[in-house]
N, C-alpha and C positions, 0 to 999 in steps of 0.2 A: 463166583465170589472170589476174591483174591486169596492172598496168603493167609488172611485171617481165618477163612473157612478151613484151610488146610491144617492150621494149628488146632482147630477144634474138630477133630475127625468125625465126631458123632453128630455134627451140626447138619441139619437138613435145611436146604433152601428150596423154596418153592415160589414159583411165579405163576399167578393165575390172571388171565386176561378176561375182564368182564366188559363186553361192549354193550352200550345202551344209547339210546337216542336222547340227547340233552334237551332239544326243543325243536318245535316245528320250523322255526326260522333259522336257527343256528346251523342245522344240518351238519353238526360236527360230532364225531364219535369220540367219547371220553373213555379212557382205559383206566382200570383200577389194578395197580401193580402190587403184589404182595411178596415180601421177603421174610425169611426166618433166620435169625442169627442168634448166637449166644450172647449173654451179657459179658460185660467187662472186656469187649474187644478194644484193642489199642487204637489210639487216634490215627487216622489215615488208612484204616483197614477198609477194604473194598467190600461193600454190601452186595452190589450187583451193577451190571452195566445198564443204567437207566435209559440212556439214549438208545441203545440197541433194542431194549425191551419196548420202547415207545415207537420204534420204527424210524428213528431219526438217524441220519448219517453224520459221520464225524465232521465233514466239511460244512454241515449246516449249523453246527453248534454256535459259532460266533454270531450268526444272523438270528437264530432262534432264541439265544440267550436263556438257555435252560437253567433253572434255578429251583431251590426248595423254599416253599413258603410254610413256615410253621412258627408256633409260639416260642419254642425253645430250640436253639440251634444244635440238635443232636447230629444232624447229617448235613452234608454239602455235596454239590455236584462238580466234578472236575470239568473245567472248561475245555480241556484238550481231548479227553477220552470219553466224556459223558458218563463216567462211572460214579455211582453213589458211594460216598466215603463217610466214615465215622469222624465226626468233628469234635465230640466231647464224650466224657465217660458215660457208659451205659451200665448203671447199677439197677438191676431189675428190682431189688428190694426197696430202693429209694424211689424209683419211678412208680412202681405199681403196688408195692407192699405185699399183702398176702393174696392178692388177686390170682386166681388160677391161670388166667391168661393175661399176658402183658403185651399189648399191641400199641405201637406208636403210629398215629395217623397224621399224615401231612399231605400237602399238595405240591406237585411239581408244576412249575409255570414255564410255559414256552411262549415266546412272542413271535410276531410276524408270520402268521397271525397269532393273536393271543388265544391261549387255551390252557386249561387246567387238567391235570391228571392226578387222580387220587392214589396215594401210595400207603400201604400198610406194612409196617415192619414189626414182626412178632419177636419179642425178646424171650429167649429160652433161659431158664434158670440153670445155673451151674452151682456146684457144691462149693461155694466160696465162703460159707458161714458155718462156724462150729457151734454145736449146741452149748448154751451157756446157762448156768444157774445164777440166780440173783445173788446168792451168798455162797461163800466157799465152805461154810459149815452150818448145819442145822442141829438144833437141840430138840429132842423128843422125850417127853416124860411118859413112862409106862408103869402102871402100878403092878406090884408083884402079884397082885391077885388077878391080873388079867388072864383070861382063859385062852388056851391055845386056839388059834383060828381068828383071833381078834385082828381086825384090819385098821391100819392107820394110813390116812392119805398124806402123801409127802408132796412137797413143792416140786413142781415139774420144771424142766429146763425150757429154754426158748431157742428156737432155730429160725432164723429169718428166711431160710430157703423154703421152697415149697415142693410138693410132689415127693418123689423118691429121695430128693436131697434133704427133705425136712427130717425132723426128729422121728425115729421109727421105734426105738426100743430103749428100755432101761435095764441095767444089770447091777446086781449087788454083789459085793465080795462074799465069797462063801462063808456061811455062818450056820451052826447047827440050830440056833434058836429062832432064826428069822428067814423069811423068804420074800420074794418081790413079785408083784403082779403088775403088768402094764395095762392100763385102761385107756379108753378113747372117749373123748367128749363128743358132744353133738356137732360141734364145729370141725371135728376131725383131729383136734389136738389130743395128744396123749399125755397121761400123767401116771406116776407110780403109786402103788399102795403096798405098804409094809405089812406082812402077815406074821403074826406070832405063831411059831411052830410048837413051842413047849413052854411050860410055866417058868416063871422067873422067880428067882430067890434073891431078894435084895441083900440078904445077909451073905450070900455066897459071892455075888458079883453085882455091885451097884451101878456100874457103867459099862456100856458096850459101844465100841467105835466101829462103824461100818463105812465103806466107800461106795457111793452111788454113782454109776456111770450112765450117761445119756448118749445114745448112738443114733446117727442119722443113716439114711440109706444111700448115701453117695458112694462114688467109686473114685478114689478110695474113701473109706468110711472115716468120718470125723466124729469125735466124741468130746464130751465135757464131763467133769467130775466135781463132786462135792462130798464133804464129810458129814456123815450122819452120827450125831452123838446121842445115845440113848441113856437116859438116867432112870433107874428103877426106883419107884417110890413105894411108900407104904401101901397097904392094901386098902382099896376102896372098891367094894364089891360090885357096885352098879355104876357104870359110866352114864353120862348124859346121853339122851337119845332125841334127835331132831324129829320134828313131825314129818318132814320131807327130806329125802336125800338131795333133791334138786328143786330149787325154787326158780320159777320162771315168771318174768314180768316184762311188760312192754311200756315204754315211756316215750312221750312225745319230746322231740327236741325243743330247745329254747325254753324249757321250764326254768323258772327262777331258782336260785340256790335256796336250800332248805326245804325243797319239795319232798314229801315222804315218798319212798319207793315201795317198800314192803317191810314186814316184820317177821323175823325168823323166831322159831320157838322150839325149845328143847326141855325135856323132863328128865329127872333123876329119881330113881326109886329109893335112894338112900335118904337118910334123915339127917337133920342138923346141917352141919357145915358141908357135909358131903353132898347135900342136895341143892346147895346154892350154886347156881350156874351163872357164869359171866361169859359175855360174848365178845368176840374180837375177830378182826380180819386175820386170816392166815398170813396174808401179805398186805402190809399197809398200802393204802392207795390215796390219791389226791383228788378223786372225783366224788366219792361217796363217804358218808360218815355213818358209824354204827354206834348205837346206844348200847353200852356194855351191859346194862341191867335189863333193858326191855327188848333188845334185839332189833330195834327199829333202824332201818337204813334210810338215810336222807341224802339229798344231793348237796355237794359242796360248791359246785359251779355249774354254769349253764352247759347243757349237753348240746353237742353239735353232731348231727347225723353225718355231715360231710367229713368230719374228722374220724370218728369211731362209731361204727354202726351197732356194735354189740360188746357187752362187758360180761365176763365170767369171774365171779368172786367166790372165794372159799371162806366160809364163816366157821369159826370154832366155838364150841360150847364147853366150858371147863367148870367142873364142879369143885366144891371146896376140898375134896380129897385129891384133886389133881388129875381126875379122869377127864379125858377130852373126847368130844365127838365133833365131827365135821359134817358140813353140808355145802352144797354148791348153789350159788345164786346167779342165775343167768338173766341179764338185763338186755332186752332188745330195744334199740332206739328207733323210733318211728320218724320217718321223714316228714318235715313240714315244708310248705312252700314258702320258704324264707329267703330264697335267692332269686334275684331278678336275672333274666338272661343277659349275658355279656356278648356284645356285638363287636366283632373285629373285622376291619376291611383290609384286604390284601390286594397288592398288585393293581392299584388304581391307576388308570390311564390319566396322564396329565392333561392332554388335549384330545378332544374327540372331533374328528372331521365332520362337518355338517352334512356331508353326503354319505355318511355311514349307513350301511344297509341294515335292515331289521334283523334283530337277533345277534348283533355284534356284541361280543363279550367286553364288558367295561371293567369289572372288578369281581373279586371273589369275596364273599361274605361268610364268615364263620361265626356261629352262635354257640355259646357254651352256657349250660345251666347246671350248677352243681347239685341241684335237687335230682331226685330219682323218680322213676315211675312217670305218672302223668305230670307231676310237678316239673319234670325235666324235659318234657316234650314241648317243643317251641314251634310257633307259627310266625312266619316273617312276611312282611309286605311293605310297600312304599306308601307314604302318606301323600295326599294331594293328587292332582292330575298332572302327571309328567310323562314324557315319551320314553319311559323306562319301566322295567319290571324285574322282579326277582324270580329265579327259577331254582327249584330244589335240585341240588346236585348229588348229595348224599346226606346221611344223617347229620343234621345241624350244619350243613354246608349248602350255600346258595350262590347262584351266579347272578350278577347284575348285568342285564343285557338291554339293548335298545328295543323299544316297542312302538316307535313312531318316527315320523320324519323330523329332522332337525333343521333349523334355519337360524343361523347366527345373527342375521340382520334383524330378526324379530326377538330372539332370546339369546343373548351372547353367553349366558351361563345359567345353570340350574342348581338350585340348592335342594338336593334330594335328601329327604328324611327317611331313614330306614327304621322300622319299628318291629320289635320282636316281643311276643307275648307267649308265656307258657300256659299250660292247661290246668294249672293248679286251681284250688279254690281257697280264697279268691285268686284269680290269675294276677301274676305280676308281669310287668312289661318294662321295656327299656327302649330308648331310641338314640340314634346318632345321626348326624347330618354330614354329608359330604358335598363339596362343591365341584360340579362338573363343568369344565370350561369347553366351549365349543370353538373349534378352530375354523378359521375362514377358508373357503375355497372360492375360486373365481366363478361364481354362479350367477352373477348379476351383470347384465349389460348396461353400459352407460346410457342414461336417459337425458335427453335435452329438455330444457325447461319450456321450450316452445316447439310446437309441431313443425313450424316453418318460420323463417325470419324474412322480413321485408324491410329494407332501409332505403332512405332517400338521401342522395348525395348531390349537393350542388356542383355543377360543373366548374372547371377551373380551380378545383381544390388543390391545396399545396401537396406536393408529393411527400409521402411518409405520414400523412395524417390518418388518424384512426377514424374509420367509417362505421364500424359495427363491432359487436362483441357477442359471441355465442357462448353458452354456458351449459354444461352437462354435469350430472352428479352420478356417483356410483357408490352404493352403500357398502361395498366391500372394504376390507381393511388393507393397509400397506400398499404394496405394488398392485394388488388386485383392484384398489380403488383410486390409484393415481392415473389421471386422465391426461392424454396428450391430444392436441388438435392438429389436423392437417386438411389440406384441400384435396379431395378425392377426384372430383371431376368438375367440368365447367363447359358451358356452351361456347367459350372462347377457344381459339386455337391453342393447342397444348404448348406450342413453342412461345406463344405470346402471353400465356397465363401469368408467368412469373413477373412479367413487366407490368402487369396491371394490378394485381393484389398479392398479398401474402398474409399469413396468419401466424400469430404467436403460438407456439406449441404448448406453452404452459398456461397462458391466460385466456386464449381463445379470441384475442383482439385481432380484428381484421384491419390491415393497413392498406392504403392506396399507394401503389408504387409510382404512380404517374398522375398527372392532371387529366381528368376526364373531360371529354368534349361531347356535349349533348348532341351536337350535330353529326358526330361520327358514331357515337355509341350511346344509345338511349337507355339500354337495360341489358343486364347479363345475369346469369344465374350460376351459383356455385353450389357444389355438393361438398359439405364439410363432414369430416369424420372425427368422432371422439372415440379414442381407443385406450383401453386400460393396459396395465403392464403385467397382467396375469399370464399364466401359462396353462392352457392356451389363452391368448388374448381375445377379449370380446370387444366389439365395436358397434357403434350406432351412427347413422347418417342423418343429416338434416339439410334441407335446401335453404340457401340464402339468396334472395333476389335483390339485386342492387339496381335501383332506379336512379338514373342520372337526371337531376332536375335542371331545367334550362335557366340560364341567366341571359340577360340582355347584353350579349357581347358581340353581336353582329348587327351592323348598320344595314338599313334597307339597300337593296341593289336595284337600280333602274334598268329594266330590260328594254323599255321603249319610252321615249325616243332614244335611239342609239346613234353614235357617230358613224360616219361612213367609213369605208375601207381606207381612205386617205386621211382620216382624222377630221374631215369637215362635218359640220352639223347638217343633218337632214332637215327637210322642211315638209310641211303639210299644206295642201291647197284647200281653200275654202271657196265655195261658189259665192259670187258676189250677191246673188239673190237668196243667200241662206236666210231662212226665217229664224225667229227666236226658238231656242230649244234644239237647234240643229246639232247633231253629234259631229263635232269636228274631228276629234281624235281621242285617244285614251292613253293615259300614262300608266304603264304597266311596271310594277315593281314587286320584288319578292324579298322575304326576310328569312334567313336560314334558321332563325330562332323559332320557337314554337309557343303556342298559347298566347297569352296577352302580349308577350314580347314580339310576336309576329303580326299583331293586329295593326295594320297600316292605316294612316290617315293622310290625305293630300291637301296641301295648302298652297295658295298663290302668294309668292313673296314679292313679285314685281311684275307689272304688266304695262305694256305701252298704252293701252286704253283700259283702265281699270273696270269700266262698266260694260265692256263689250263681250267678255267671256265669263263663264262660270265653271267651277271645278267641283266635281262630286267629291264629298269628304271621304267616302269609303270606296267609291268605285274608281276614282281617278279620271272620270269622263269629262272631257272639255266640250262644253256646249256654248252656243251663242246665246247671249241674253237679249240682244236686240239686232235689228237689221243693220247692215253696213251703211254708214252715212257718207255724204259727199265729202265731209271734212276728215273722215277717218282715213288713216294711211293704209296703203295696200299691204304693207308689210307690218306684221305684228309679232311681238316677242313676249313670251310668258316664261317667268322663272318660277318653277314649281318645286316645293319642298315636300319630301315624303318622310313622315315621322312614324316610328313604331310606338307601341304602347308600354314599353319598358320604363323602369325607373332606375337611373335617369334615361330619358328618351334619347334615341339615336336617330339621325336623319341623313338624308341624301337629297341632292338637288338635281333638277333636270331643266333644260332650256328648250322651250318649244318655239320654233320659227314657223309662223303661219303667214301664208300669202293668199290674199283674196284674188282669185283668178278663176276664169271659167275653164281654162285648159292649160296644159303645160307650156305651150308656146307663148301664151300670154304672161305666164309667171316668170319666164326666163329673163326678159328685160329687167324686171324688178330685182331679180337676183343678181344680174350683172352690175346694177348700180350700187350694190352694197359695197361700202368701203372695205378696202383690204384690211385684214386683221393687223392690228397694231403690233409693232415689234417692242416687247418690253424693254429691251436693251436701249433702243433708240429713245424711247420715252424717258428712261432713267437719265440718259445723257442730256436730254432737253431740260429736265428739271435741274440738273446740276449747273448747266450754263446759266439758266435763269437765276438760280440762287447766287452764283458768282457775280452776275451783273448787279443784282440788288445790293449785295454787300459792297461792291465798288462804289455805287451811287451813295450809299449811306456813309461810306468812308469820306468821300470828297465833300459831302454836305457837312460832315463833322469838322473837316479841316477849315472850310470857309467860315463856319459858325465860330470856331475857336479864334480864327484870325480877326474876325470882326469884333468879337468881345474883347480881344486883346487891344486892338486899336482904340476902341472906345474907352477902355480903362486907363490908357496911357496918354490921353489928350491933354492933361494938365501937367506934364513933366517938363521942367526947365531944361533947355538944351545945354546951358553952360555947366550944369551940375554933372554932366557926363565926365568932365575932366577931373572932378573931385574924387579923392580916394573913397572907395566903397560905393561909388555911384552906380556902377553897373553890377548887377547881381551875377551870380554864377550860373544863372539859367540860360544865358546866351546873349546875342547881340541886341542892341536897343534900337527901336524905330522911333524917329522923332514924330511928334504929333503934328507938326506943321510941315508942309511940303514946299520945297522950292521948285523952281522951274527945272524941268528935265529929270526929275526924280520919279521913281516908281510910286504908284499910289499906296503900296504896302510892301512890306518885307517879311519873309518867313524863313524859317529854318526847319527843315523836315528830315527826320531820321526814321528809317524803317529797320527795325531789328529782325534778325533771322527767326526769332521765336514768334514773330507775328505781332509783337507789341509795338505800337506806334506812339512816339512821344513828340510833343510839340513844345519846343523850348524857345521862348521869345525873350527879347530884351526887356528887362523889368527896370523901371525907374524908381530909384529910392527917394528922389526929391523932385519937386516940381520944377519945370524949366520955364523960362520966360518965353512968352509967345513970340518974340521976335528973333529967337535964336535959330541960326542956320547950321550950327555945327553939330555933326553926328559922329559919335565914336562907336566902334564895334564892328566896322566893316573890315575884315582882314585884308581884302585886296586893295583897299584905298581908292578904288575906282569911283565909288559913289559916296563913301563916307570917310572922313579922316580916321586914321587908326587911333586906338586908345593909347594912353601913356604906358610906359613900361610897367608901372605898378598895376595897372589895370590888366595888362596881358598876364602878368604873374598871377594875379588873383583869379584869372579865368583860364585855366589850362585847357578847358575843353574847346576854346576858340581855335580854329585851324590856322595853320601857317598861311599868310597871304600869298597869293599866286603872282602878283606883279606890284611894282611900286605904285604908289597913288598918283593919280592924274591931278596935276596942279590946277588944271582948268577942266573941271568935269561937267561944265555946262555945255549944252549943245549949241552949236552955231546954227545960223539959218540954213546953211547947206546940209547940216547934219540932222536936221529935224525930220523925222519920218513922217510920212503922210500916207493917206489912203491911196493904194495903187500907184505909189511912187510920187505922189504930189508933194509939194512943199508947203503944205498948209501949216498954219500956226502963226503964232506971233513972232515977232522979231527977237524977242528975248531968248529964243531957243529953248523954251520949256517943253516938257513932255506933253504930247497931245492930250488935251482935256476932253476930246470927244469921247463920250461914254461908249459909243459902239466900238471905236478903235481900241479903246482901253480894254474892253471885254474881249475883243478878238485877240489882242496881244496876250492877255491872261490865258485864254483858251489854247493859243498856240504853244505857250510855255508848258501848260499842263499836258498838251498832246505830245510835245517833245519828251516830257517825262514818261508818258505812257509808252512811246516808242522805245525809249531806253529800257523800260521794264520788259519789253518783248525781246530783249537780248542785245540791243545796240549799246556800244560803249560811249558814243558821242551823240550830240543833239543836232538836229537840222538836216536839210538836204545838202547844203554846201558847207565847205569848211569855214568854221567860225561864224556862220550866219545864224545858227540856232534856229533855222527855219523861218526867219523873219523877213528875209529879203523878198520872199514871194508876196508878202503883204505890203511891206513898206518900201521896197526898192532895194537895189543892190548897195546903195550907199549906207544902208542901215546894217552895220556889222556889230560884232560883239565888243568892239572897242568902245562903242558908245553906250553899251549897257553893262552894268556890273554882272560879273559871272557868278550866278547863284547855283550853278550845277554842282559845285563842290559840296553843297549841303543837301543834295538830293540822293537818296539811297534806294536802290532797287530791292524790293522784297525777294528774299531767297537768293540774292546774288551779291558778289563782291564788287560789281561794276560801280563806278562813280562817274557822274557827269563831269567831263573835263573840257577845258578850253582848247580847241584845236589850234587856234592861233598861237596860244602859248606853247604848244608842242613844237610848232614850226620855229618859234623863236628860241627853242632850246630850253624852255623853262619847264620845270617839273610841275605837274598839276598839283594844286593844293590838296592836302589831305593824304598824299601818298597813295596807298591802295584802297582808299575809301575809309569811311568812318567805321572801322571794325571795333568790336568790343575787345578790350585787352583781357588776357586770361587772369582770373582771380580778382577782377575789378570791374565793376559796372560804372561807366561814365555817363554823366549827364551832359547832353549837348544842347 
């Protein structure tokens, strides 16, 4: 004990260890510790080293969390030393009253593991209470006729202490007429009786004052005093006498107020007033009532056994002469079963692990019944079927322990009802409910929703597409039920696995990392794992088989017939005498696809002799339908299409070259006569040249047609109107409708723009000309037609500058008339040959000269100034006899202009300068 025990030298402290087995499952040894200390120890005093007495070490205290579990906080445990300390005032008289033994019972609780230890602390009484009288002075009336030896009961003192410290003796101040006797009641309490030693004489002394002392047995002795005032009254020879000195009665508690208890009775042998007795309580009380005339005692309030178990009352009987007699009434209260058990739950675990073993301590249950005897004996149990039970630990103390397997996934919490019933008649019971929460542990493995997964994925899928999803569930809570997915194994190469598939760790969605090819990978299998986040983690595996479905993404490939090593087509020989149904050859093709996509069919697209051969739809076998005829060619060609069964269908073609011959030597001449393969580039050039020729022909036909329509529309134009203002339009020179001798049958003005646009601008007549007019304007050279007036040149800026001054006599003489092969045919007037053939030849040679210029020549004709006409009409036919129309001819895509060679020799610049070019920013009409 600490210093507190030293201060109370007489204090004895004892510690007794009582081992016993708590339960078959718990296998824990519970110790009952007892201490004995005096009352009124100061706060903080050490009762004992509880940790040491329980076998706990000091360094274990923070982990074990040793503490006191009691209804009232009288004690506490030091967390540093494990000592049991006084935490509040210990007043034995207040705690236990008059009980001979005052014991405080409580439990010491230690955690990790949880266990309870019963501790009893016995409180020893100390002499801390002085005997006290209820009054400081008492008055006692004694008749002078009282005989010596008469006894008078005096009011006793009260001492809250017990045992030797309680009231032990009474003393009276010395007096010759009185003495004092100390008597003891049944309950052990002492009271004084005053004894008259000699007769009294009221006339000599009517009052006596005595001091009454009450002494206890403590060390040091404490005492209390009161003054006894004795008044001597006149003589009354016979005092009242009660029928019994002590009246005893038993009452049940909870009787209603006014219930009769008993009736005391006293007699007096005197007569008259001296025989009339009145009853009263020696000390007034608040529990019982006394009828002063009849002596009947009744209850004033309800009696409670739990408060006071026994009452001792002094009743006085006084006659009319003042003589008094006393008796004692002892009332014993009988207990009734009027208190239900009170249930208190201590140190309840907040969470209970679901893997807790049987017999694990959950809580301490204390039951208190204020009744006594059988009424205070209590039985405790749990209602319903629960995996728990209560075990008796000590009197009215029970332990709540586990009695079955716990599974949070099935029952996350239990509402346990504790019921306590006493053994009274009728029994009373009470109940209380506690909620026990089951804590989760990682005891459930993730479970996939399917035993195995099979998914179909079409090939050529987009990378990153979701192809499947696996799902698992775990009934555990928190991290124990949080599932993550991963790929554990695969029949693919480990290094290539990540390039094929991946799985989302949270959702279980499986993604394709690349486009699958059915022809390369038709199926693969993955082993997926679902793993929770518990400690230790639990996992489950499932297989996922991925089947890559085929798509028609491969065209058939012809294996036979194949091209030779040099790229030439091979041929098959057929006997000339082959009969119908003869197997000639077989087209062999394969398709990398599978299923319906690889189901091939064979079709003839083109055949030299459609009815000569047949082709098997599914076999690809080429057979003869009929025998070879005389008119059938020895060489045959079949164009075969091979189609698959996909949607859409894909196909390939093969060409079969068949030669009817009985042997190879016979087939070789037929093969040598085969034309050489065409060159695609040469064929393209051929078609381009042909197209250019057709365009040229169409161009010249359009020119001739336009000139003819123009001549026809201008046949009614009057020649003298050319000289009138505004006669010539801006479109170009005017051609007269009537021709004179030596003139060309038509006149044209041709322009070829570099953009490829061709314009034909002819002279347009605004007014009709007379039929006999020979004057023509609009010829810039003046060689064939007279020039227009200055106003007309001004109004026609597109007319080119004339190359030479006009010839005054532009008619041909007889010598100058050209003729066929140099002849001088023609009339004498010197007109242009009217022979249609010669005229057409001349036109053709002019056009040919224009074509030669288009080929790159800057001049016309074979000789200088001949325009190529001397070869036809003789050397005398020169350009001086023919107007120079070359200035109005432009070469497509070139700046060259047909010029007069003779003019160059004469030092004259050719008309038109550098040709009829388009001026920048302005498009001219010619």
